[in-house]
C-alpha positions in Angstrom: 82.6 88.0 145.2 81.4 89.3 141.8 79.5 86.0 141.4 76.9 85.6 144.2 74.6 83.1 142.7 74.9 79.5 141.6 73.4 80.5 138.2 76.2 82.9 137.5 78.6 80.1 138.4 76.9 77.8 136.0 77.0 80.4 133.2 80.8 80.7 133.7 81.1 76.9 133.6 79.2 76.8 130.3 81.4 79.4 128.8 84.5 77.7 130.0 83.3 74.4 128.6 82.8 76.0 125.2 86.4 77.3 125.3 87.7 73.8 126.3 85.8 72.3 123.3 87.2 74.8 120.8 89.6 73.4 118.2 92.5 75.5 119.3 92.2 74.2 122.9 92.0 70.6 121.6 95.1 71.0 119.5 96.9 72.3 122.6 95.7 69.4 124.7 97.0 66.7 122.3 100.5 68.3 122.3 100.8 68.0 126.1 101.2 64.7 127.9 98.9 63.8 130.8 101.5 64.6 133.5 102.2 68.0 132.2 98.5 68.8 131.8 97.8 67.8 135.4 100.6 69.9 136.8 100.1 72.9 134.5 99.4 76.3 136.1 97.4 78.4 136.5 94.9 75.8 137.6 91.3 76.0 136.4 90.1 77.1 139.9 92.6 79.9 139.9 91.3 81.1 136.5 87.8 81.0 137.9 88.8 83.2 140.8 90.6 85.5 138.5 87.5 86.1 136.4 84.9 86.3 139.2 86.9 87.1 142.3 87.9 90.5 143.7 90.8 92.2 145.3 92.0 91.5 148.8 91.4 87.7 148.6 92.1 85.5 151.6 93.3 82.2 150.3 94.5 78.9 151.8 96.3 76.1 150.0 96.5 72.7 151.5 99.3 70.6 150.2 102.0 72.9 148.9 104.9 70.7 147.7 107.5 73.2 146.3 105.0 76.1 145.9 104.4 76.0 142.1 100.7 76.5 142.4 101.2 79.1 145.2 103.3 81.1 142.8 100.6 81.0 140.3 97.9 82.1 142.8 100.0 85.1 143.8 100.7 86.0 140.2 97.1 85.6 138.9 95.0 86.8 141.8 94.8 89.9 144.0 95.7 88.2 147.3 95.9 90.0 150.6 96.7 86.8 152.6 97.9 83.4 151.5 98.3 80.5 154.0 100.4 77.7 152.8 99.7 74.6 154.9 101.6 71.3 154.5 103.1 68.8 156.9 106.2 68.5 154.7 106.9 65.0 156.2 106.8 61.5 154.8 103.3 60.0 154.8 101.3 57.0 153.5 98.6 57.6 150.8 96.2 54.7 150.6 94.3 54.5 147.3 91.6 52.1 146.4 94.0 49.6 144.8 97.4 50.8 145.8 99.4 52.3 148.7 101.9 55.1 148.0 104.7 56.3 150.3 105.1 60.1 149.8 108.0 62.3 150.9 107.9 66.0 150.1 109.8 67.1 153.2 112.5 68.7 151.0 109.8 71.2 149.7 109.7 73.3 152.9 113.1 74.9 152.3 112.2 75.6 148.7 108.9 77.3 149.8 110.7 79.3 152.5 113.2 80.5 149.8 110.4 81.5 147.4 108.0 83.2 149.8 109.9 84.0 153.0 110.1 87.7 152.3 106.5 88.0 151.0 104.4 89.6 153.7 101.2 88.2 152.2 102.3 84.6 152.7 102.1 82.6 155.9 104.0 79.2 155.8 102.5 76.7 158.2 104.1 73.3 158.8 101.0 71.9 160.2 98.3 69.2 159.8 95.4 70.4 157.6 92.6 69.3 160.0 94.3 70.9 163.0 95.0 74.1 161.1 91.3 74.5 160.2 90.5 75.2 163.8 92.7 78.4 163.7 90.3 80.1 161.2 86.8 81.5 162.0 83.9 80.3 159.8 83.0 82.4 156.7 86.3 84.2 156.5 88.1 82.8 153.5 87.5 83.5 149.8 89.3 80.5 148.3 90.5 77.2 149.7 92.5 74.9 147.4 93.0 71.3 148.5 96.0 69.2 147.2 97.1 67.2 150.2 96.8 63.5 150.9 94.7 62.1 148.1 93.2 59.1 149.8 89.4 59.0 150.3 89.3 59.6 154.0 91.8 62.5 153.9 90.1 64.3 151.0 86.7 63.9 152.8 88.1 65.3 156.0 89.7 68.2 154.3 86.5 69.2 152.5 84.4 68.9 155.7 87.1 70.8 157.8 87.5 73.7 155.4 84.2 74.3 153.6 82.7 76.1 156.6 85.7 78.5 156.7 84.8 79.7 153.2 82.5 82.7 152.8 79.1 82.5 151.1 79.9 82.9 147.4 83.5 81.7 148.0 85.1 78.7 146.4 86.6 75.4 147.7 88.4 73.4 145.1 91.1 70.8 144.7 93.5 69.0 142.4 93.8 65.6 140.8 90.1 64.8 140.1 91.5 62.1 137.9 92.3 60.2 141.1 89.3 57.9 141.8 89.5 58.4 145.5 89.5 62.2 145.1 86.5 62.1 142.8 84.5 59.7 145.0 85.2 61.9 148.1 83.9 65.0 146.3 80.8 63.2 144.9 79.9 61.6 148.2 80.3 64.8 150.1 78.0 66.7 147.7 75.5 63.9 147.7 75.4 63.9 151.5 75.1 67.7 151.7 73.1 68.6 148.7 75.8 70.8 147.2 76.8 70.8 143.6 80.3 70.1 142.3 81.9 70.9 138.9 84.8 69.4 137.2 87.4 71.3 135.2 90.3 68.9 134.7 92.4 68.5 136.7 90.4 70.4 139.3 87.1 69.9 141.1 85.1 73.0 142.3 82.4 73.6 144.9 80.8 77.0 145.1 79.6 77.7 148.7 
């Protein structure tokens, strides 16, 4: 990576914050409803990798849905390998106060149609935790987590994948506005002494 120190990461975050606080950015924010803002691409973590990454990136996305973010990653970054990992099956997502029944199974066919001919892309219909064992430690540049958003699953995803990321690499995820997601990130960093950053709607941890 071009950014090998936490200080350079912090400097990028400060510059990014100044951009976010600029009047032009604020005017854009108020014209976009929350749902559109959360789903907009490229995501902040992708923009970070674009500014400070390099060519030949090895990237994993956990939780792919229809592949909108994957398209953005391929467009914005110089990727050599992109693994798209999702169960694409109905599942239960238990939040602090509610329980959601999610079914993105239809997304698999859409993803195959989009990326089936792209040699950079590997489409895995697998569980995130089980898939992590198929990678050696310190081999990935960027892992993006957007799977099951309940506390236990987010915690397990972070713990399973952070060791697969190279020193100086990035593990990040979506929907930090979800209380369970934010708590999982904060608790993991408190337990491990790592530092997290928030760029709505993403959270970021530099390894």
